[in-house]
N, C-alpha and C positions, 0 to 999 in steps of 0.2 A: 592449486585449482581454485577458481572463484566459487564461493558458496554464499548463498543467502539462506538463512535459517530463521523461519518465523516461529514465534511462540506467543502465548498469552490468550489463545482462544479458549472457548469453553461454553458452558450453558449458563444463561442468565435470564432473569425475568424481564418482561416488558418494562421499559423505563430504566433499566439498569445500565451499568457501564462496564466496559472492558478496555484494556490497553494492550494493543498488539505490538510486538517487537520484531524487528528484522535485523539480525546480526549479520554483517557482511565481512567476508574475509577475502584477501587477495585483490581487493579493489579499493579505490579511494573515493569517498563521497565528494572530494574536491573535483573529481572528474566525471562522476556519474550522478545523474538525476535519479531520484527514487520515487516510486509510486506504489500504491496499494490497489489491488484489483480484487474482485470477488466473483464467484460463480455459484449460483444456486442450481439445484438439480433441474435439468431440462432447459436451462437458460444459458446464454452466451456469457463468456467472461467480460466483465465491464470494469472500466476504470472508476475508482472511488475517489482517490486523492493523489496528488503529486506535489513534489517539492523540487524546485529548481536548484541545481548545485551552486550556481553563482547567484548570490543575493538572497537565496532562500525563499523566493516568492512561492506561495502555495496556491493550489488549484483544487477545486472540489466539484464533484458531481452535484447537480441540483438536489438530488434525493438525500444527500447527507450534509449539505451546507448548513452550518449553524449547530450541528450535532457532533461532527467529527473534526478532529484536528490532527494534522500531520506535522511532524518535525523530524529533524535529523541531528545526530551528534557526530560530527565528522571525526572527532578524536577517538571514537570507539572502534570502528565506525558502525553506526546503526541508524535505522529509521524506525519511527514509531507512529502508531495511529491510536489516538484516544477516541473512543466511541462512547458517546453519552446518549441518553434518551433512546435507547435501543428499541426497535420495533420488530415484530415478527418477520417483516419483509427484509430485514437486515440479515436474516439467516442465510449463510453461505459459507463456502470455503474461501478464505481470504489468502491472497498471495501477495508477496512483495516482488518488485521488479526494479532493476537498475539498468539505465540506458544512458549512454554518453552523448547522444545526439543533442546538439546545442539547442535546437528548436523543439525538443521533445515536449516541454511543458507549454511554452507560449504558443507553439504551433498546434496544440491540441492532440498531439499524437498519443498522449497518455490515456486518452479516453478509450482506446481500443488496444488489445494486446498486440504487441509487435514482437515477432521472433526473428532471430538471425544472429550473425556473428557479433560478439561483444554486447549482447543483450542477455541479461541474466534473470533467472526466476528462482524463487524458492519453491518448496514442496507444498506449502500451504498449511493453514491452521483453521480448524473448524470453529465457526461461531454459530450458536443456536440460541434463538430468542423465543421464549414461549411464556 
């Protein structure tokens, strides 16, 4: 079965850093784009960053651009999210997602959660900034 398992969340002070990891099993990041989403209490889930499987082009929400970095290691396979200069508004549950749709990144679909066949999600890891 396909599994995405996030880790690396925790509590951090304002201005601090965290690195989130998303370990994938039973899928190949040669075929799947990867993305990170977050959901704060009372808010909708939103896309934070995405990386295209072909070419590795990266995409970021304006709110995290310049502070967060996404990358993947296809050999593991895993996706990562380095978060620097953290702010209280970054507090949320962070989820990773994998989607094989070719236009997933460039078409902007990563900005909103998409569910369905062959689209996979992890269980989330909590990030708290105070």
